[in-house]
C-alpha positions as CSV (number, residue, x, y, z in Angstrom):
1,M,18.7,3.6,-50.0
2,P,16.4,0.7,-49.9
3,G,18.1,-2.7,-50.0
4,S,16.7,-6.1,-50.9
5,P,18.9,-8.9,-49.5
6,A,18.3,-12.4,-50.8
7,G,20.0,-15.7,-51.2
8,A,20.2,-19.3,-50.2
9,W,21.8,-22.3,-51.8
10,P,21.3,-25.8,-50.6
11,C,24.3,-27.9,-51.8
12,R,24.7,-31.6,-51.9
13,W,28.2,-33.1,-52.6
14,T,28.2,-35.9,-55.2
15,G,31.9,-36.2,-56.1
16,T,34.7,-38.5,-55.1
17,L,37.5,-38.4,-52.6
18,D,40.2,-38.1,-55.3
19,Q,42.7,-35.3,-54.8
20,R,41.9,-32.1,-56.8
21,D,44.3,-29.5,-58.1
22,W,44.0,-25.9,-59.0
23,R,42.5,-26.6,-62.4
24,D,39.8,-28.9,-61.0
25,R,39.0,-26.5,-58.1
26,T,38.8,-23.5,-60.5
27,E,36.6,-25.3,-62.9
28,A,34.2,-26.2,-60.1
29,Y,34.3,-22.7,-58.7
30,L,33.6,-21.0,-62.1
31,G,30.6,-23.2,-62.8
32,A,28.9,-23.2,-59.4
33,A,29.7,-19.6,-58.5
34,T,28.4,-18.3,-61.8
35,A,25.2,-20.2,-61.4
36,L,24.8,-19.0,-57.8
37,F,25.5,-15.4,-58.9
38,G,22.6,-15.5,-61.4
39,R,20.2,-17.2,-59.0
40,V,20.6,-14.7,-56.1
41,A,20.9,-11.7,-58.4
42,N,17.6,-12.5,-60.1
43,R,15.9,-12.9,-56.8
44,A,17.2,-9.6,-55.5
45,L,16.2,-7.8,-58.6
46,Q,12.7,-9.3,-58.4
47,E,12.3,-8.2,-54.8
48,A,13.5,-4.7,-55.7
49,G,11.1,-4.5,-58.6
50,L,13.9,-3.8,-61.1
51,R,15.1,-5.2,-64.4
52,A,18.8,-6.2,-64.8
53,D,19.2,-3.5,-67.5
54,E,18.3,-0.8,-64.9
55,I,21.4,-1.7,-62.8
56,D,24.3,0.8,-63.2
57,V,27.0,-0.9,-61.0
58,V,27.7,-4.5,-60.0
59,V,29.8,-5.2,-56.9
60,T,30.9,-8.8,-56.8
61,V,32.5,-10.1,-53.5
62,S,34.2,-13.5,-53.5
63,S,37.4,-14.9,-51.9
64,T,37.1,-18.6,-52.4
65,G,38.1,-18.7,-56.1
66,I,39.6,-16.8,-58.9
67,A,37.6,-15.8,-62.0
68,T,39.1,-13.8,-64.9
69,P,36.9,-12.8,-66.7
70,T,35.0,-12.1,-63.5
71,L,31.8,-13.7,-62.3
72,D,29.7,-10.7,-63.2
73,A,31.0,-10.8,-66.7
74,R,30.1,-14.5,-67.0
75,A,26.6,-14.2,-65.5
76,G,25.8,-10.7,-66.9
77,P,24.5,-11.8,-70.4
78,G,22.1,-14.3,-68.9
79,L,20.9,-11.8,-66.4
80,G,20.4,-9.1,-69.0
81,L,22.9,-6.6,-67.6
82,R,23.7,-3.6,-69.9
83,P,27.0,-3.8,-71.8
84,D,28.0,-0.5,-70.1
85,V,27.3,-1.6,-66.5
86,A,30.2,-0.7,-64.2
87,R,31.8,-3.8,-62.7
88,V,33.6,-3.8,-59.3
89,P,35.1,-7.3,-58.4
90,V,36.3,-7.5,-54.8
91,F,38.6,-10.3,-53.6
92,G,40.4,-11.1,-50.3
93,L,38.0,-9.8,-47.7
94,G,36.9,-13.2,-46.5
95,C,34.2,-13.1,-43.8
96,A,34.2,-9.3,-43.8
97,G,33.3,-9.2,-47.5
98,G,29.5,-9.0,-47.1
99,V,29.6,-6.0,-44.7
100,T,32.4,-4.1,-46.6
101,G,30.7,-4.9,-49.9
102,L,27.4,-3.4,-48.6
103,S,29.3,-0.3,-47.4
104,L,31.0,-0.1,-50.8
105,A,27.7,-0.4,-52.6
106,A,26.3,2.5,-50.5
107,R,29.3,4.7,-51.4
108,L,28.9,4.0,-55.1
109,A,25.1,4.6,-54.9
110,L,25.7,7.9,-53.1
111,S,28.3,9.0,-55.6
112,Q,25.7,9.9,-58.1
113,P,21.9,10.4,-57.3
114,G,19.8,7.7,-59.0
115,T,22.5,5.1,-59.2
116,R,21.4,1.5,-58.8
117,V,24.0,-0.9,-57.4
118,L,23.7,-4.7,-57.4
119,L,25.8,-6.3,-54.7
120,V,26.5,-10.1,-55.0
121,A,28.5,-12.1,-52.5
122,V,29.4,-15.7,-53.5
123,E,31.5,-18.1,-51.6
124,L,32.3,-21.8,-52.2
125,C,34.2,-22.6,-49.0
126,S,34.0,-26.4,-49.6
127,I,36.3,-26.1,-52.6
128,A,39.2,-25.4,-50.2
129,F,38.9,-28.9,-48.5
130,R,42.3,-30.5,-48.5
131,L,42.8,-34.3,-48.4
132,D,46.5,-33.8,-48.4
133,R,46.5,-31.7,-45.2
134,L,44.2,-33.1,-42.6
135,T,45.3,-30.6,-40.0
136,K,43.1,-29.5,-37.1
137,A,42.6,-26.1,-38.8
138,N,41.4,-27.7,-42.0
139,I,39.1,-30.1,-40.3
140,V,37.6,-27.4,-38.1
141,A,37.2,-25.1,-41.1
142,T,35.5,-27.9,-43.1
143,A,33.0,-28.5,-40.2
144,L,32.3,-24.8,-39.8
145,F,32.2,-23.3,-43.3
146,G,29.5,-23.8,-45.9
147,D,28.7,-22.7,-49.4
148,G,26.3,-19.8,-50.1
149,A,25.5,-16.6,-51.9
150,A,23.4,-13.5,-51.3
151,A,22.5,-10.4,-53.2
152,A,21.1,-6.9,-52.5
153,V,20.1,-3.9,-54.6
154,V,21.2,-0.6,-53.2
155,C,19.8,2.6,-54.7
156,S,20.2,6.3,-53.9
157,G,17.5,8.9,-53.9
158,D,14.6,6.9,-52.3
159,G,15.5,7.2,-48.6
160,G,12.6,9.3,-47.7
161,N,10.0,6.6,-48.2
162,R,8.1,5.4,-45.2
163,G,9.4,1.9,-44.3
164,A,12.5,2.3,-46.4
165,V,15.8,0.7,-45.4
166,E,18.7,3.1,-45.4
167,I,22.3,1.8,-45.8
168,D,25.0,4.3,-44.7
169,V,28.7,4.3,-45.5
170,G,30.6,2.0,-43.1
171,F,34.0,1.9,-41.5
172,E,36.8,-0.6,-41.2
173,Y,39.4,-1.1,-38.5
174,Q,42.6,-3.2,-39.0
175,W,44.7,-4.4,-36.1
176,P,48.4,-4.0,-36.7
177,E,50.7,-7.1,-37.0
178,T,47.8,-9.6,-37.3
179,L,48.1,-10.8,-40.9
180,G,48.7,-14.4,-39.8
181,I,45.4,-14.8,-37.9
182,M,43.1,-15.5,-40.9
183,G,43.4,-15.9,-44.6
184,W,44.7,-18.3,-47.3
185,N,48.1,-19.8,-48.0
186,V,48.4,-20.6,-51.7
187,D,50.2,-23.7,-53.2
188,P,49.9,-25.9,-56.3
189,I,46.9,-27.8,-54.9
190,G,44.8,-24.8,-53.9
191,F,44.0,-22.6,-51.0
192,D,45.1,-23.7,-47.6
193,V,43.1,-22.1,-44.8
194,V,44.8,-19.9,-42.1
195,F,42.4,-20.0,-39.2
196,D,44.2,-19.3,-35.9
197,R,42.7,-20.7,-32.7
198,A,43.6,-17.3,-31.2
199,I,40.7,-15.6,-33.0
200,P,38.1,-15.9,-30.1
201,P,40.5,-14.8,-27.3
202,F,41.9,-12.0,-29.5
203,T,38.3,-10.9,-30.2
204,R,37.3,-10.9,-26.5
205,R,40.4,-8.8,-25.6
206,H,40.4,-6.3,-28.5
207,F,37.1,-6.0,-30.2
208,G,35.5,-3.8,-27.6
209,S,38.0,-1.0,-28.0
210,A,37.9,-1.2,-31.8
211,F,34.1,-1.2,-31.7
212,T,34.1,2.0,-29.7
213,I,36.4,3.6,-32.3
214,M,34.1,2.5,-35.1
215,L,31.1,3.9,-33.4
216,D,32.8,7.2,-32.9
217,R,33.9,7.4,-36.5
218,L,30.3,6.7,-37.6
219,G,28.9,9.4,-35.2
220,L,27.0,6.8,-33.2
221,D,26.9,5.4,-29.6
222,M,25.3,2.4,-28.1
223,T,22.2,4.3,-27.0
224,S,21.4,5.3,-30.6
225,L,21.3,1.7,-31.8
226,A,18.2,-0.4,-32.0
227,R,20.2,-3.6,-32.5
228,L,23.7,-5.0,-33.0
229,S,24.1,-7.6,-35.7
230,F,27.1,-9.6,-36.5
231,H,28.6,-12.1,-39.0
232,P,28.5,-15.4,-37.1
233,G,32.1,-16.6,-37.5
234,G,31.5,-19.5,-35.2
235,T,30.0,-20.2,-31.8
236,K,33.2,-19.3,-29.9
237,V,33.5,-16.0,-31.9
238,L,29.9,-15.1,-31.1
239,E,30.6,-15.8,-27.4
240,A,33.8,-13.7,-27.6
241,I,31.8,-10.7,-29.1
242,E,29.2,-11.0,-26.5
243,G,31.9,-10.9,-23.8
244,A,33.8,-8.0,-25.4
245,L,30.7,-5.9,-25.6
246,D,29.0,-7.1,-22.4
247,L,26.0,-8.2,-24.3
248,G,25.1,-11.2,-22.2
249,A,25.4,-14.9,-23.1
250,G,23.1,-16.0,-26.0
251,Q,21.9,-12.5,-26.9
252,L,23.0,-12.9,-30.6
253,D,20.1,-15.3,-31.3
254,V,19.6,-14.4,-35.0
255,E,23.3,-15.0,-35.7
256,R,23.2,-18.4,-34.0
257,A,20.2,-19.4,-36.0
258,V,21.9,-18.5,-39.3
259,L,25.0,-20.4,-38.2
260,H,22.9,-23.4,-37.3
261,D,20.9,-23.3,-40.6
262,H,23.7,-22.5,-43.0
263,G,27.1,-22.6,-41.4
264,N,29.6,-19.8,-41.9
265,M,29.4,-19.1,-45.6
266,S,32.1,-16.4,-45.3
267,A,31.0,-13.1,-47.0
268,P,27.3,-13.9,-47.7
269,T,26.6,-14.8,-44.1
270,A,26.2,-11.3,-42.7
271,L,23.7,-10.6,-45.5
272,F,21.7,-13.7,-44.3
273,V,21.7,-12.2,-40.8
274,L,20.7,-8.8,-42.2
275,Q,17.7,-10.3,-44.1
276,R,16.3,-11.9,-40.9
277,V,16.8,-8.6,-39.0
278,L,15.0,-6.6,-41.6
279,C,12.2,-9.1,-41.7
280,A,11.6,-8.3,-38.0
281,A,11.1,-4.7,-39.2
282,Q,12.4,-3.2,-35.9
283,P,12.6,0.6,-36.5
284,G,16.0,2.3,-35.8
285,I,19.6,1.7,-36.6
286,S,21.1,-1.8,-36.7
287,L,24.9,-1.9,-36.9
288,L,26.0,-4.8,-39.0
289,S,29.6,-6.0,-38.2
290,A,32.0,-8.7,-39.3
291,L,35.6,-9.9,-38.7
292,G,37.8,-10.9,-41.6
293,P,41.4,-11.3,-42.8
294,G,43.7,-8.4,-42.1
295,F,42.8,-9.0,-39.1
296,T,39.9,-6.5,-39.7
297,A,36.6,-5.5,-38.2
298,S,34.1,-4.0,-40.7
299,T,30.8,-2.3,-39.9
300,V,28.0,-0.6,-41.6
301,P,24.8,1.1,-40.2
302,V,21.5,0.0,-41.6
303,T,18.4,2.0,-40.6
304,V,14.8,0.9,-40.8
305,R,12.4,3.8,-41.0
306,S,9.1,3.5,-39.1
C-alpha cells in the first residue's frame, strides 16, 4: 500500500489580542482548516498520480475544532471528490491522530482490494490560545504547539512494486486511569488545554512495557525493525522515550528536526516525521508511534521495500 505523505503550512498571525469566544474560534477554524485540507490533499493526490474522483474513502483527523458539516464535505467539491465518496471524520485523538489515522486508512484500504483512501490530518492549535487563562500549562502549550496539516494516499493491491511503501494495520494501548493527563476541557470561551507535567516522567516509567506489548501484538521485535520513528511531543517527551527504550540521548534526530522546524502540530506531526524518514529510503520496517489523549500510545508499521 504505497503512501504519499505531504503537507506544510507556514502561518503568520495578523489578528488582535481581543478575547475570542466559541463563535470566533469556530469561524477561524472552519475557514483555515478547510483551506489547509484542500492544499495538502491536492499535493498528496499529485504525488500519488491520482485524481480526486479516484478516491473511494476520505479519513479526516482533527481535534482542534468542530466542523459539522465536516471538513471533507466543505473541501470536497473544490477538490473534485465524488458525491459517493465515503467520509470518515475522526475527532479526539490529539497527537496520536496521525498514527491512528494512518492505521485506520490501512484497514479501510485492506477491506476491499483496489480501495483508495485519502488521509488528511489538520490541526490549528493556536486557536486554543486563552487570554483569560494565562496558566503555566497554557503558556507552555502555546510555545510548543503549532498549526499544520498533512495528507497521504493509501491504496491496496500495489504492495508488490519494487520501492513501494507498505503500511500495515497498527495497534493502540491505553493506560487505565489516565484520562486527566492530556486533552481538552470545554467552556463557553473555547478549549482549555489539559497538558500534565507528569507526561515525561510517566512516559519514561511506562512506555517501555507498553511498547513491548505493541511489538508483540504486531508480531515484531526490535531486531526486525530498521528504524523507530516517533511523534515529537516535545523535547522532554523525546528524552523520556529515549530513556524508556534505551535508545541513547539524541538518537531521535529526525523527530527533533521536525519539532525545531514546525513545533508540535498535534496529529499531522507524525506524518511530517514519516515523510522525512521515507525520503531517506532506508529499506525495512519503520515503526511509527505517538502518544495522545486517553492516555494512549498508538503505533503503525511502515515498510520500505528495497
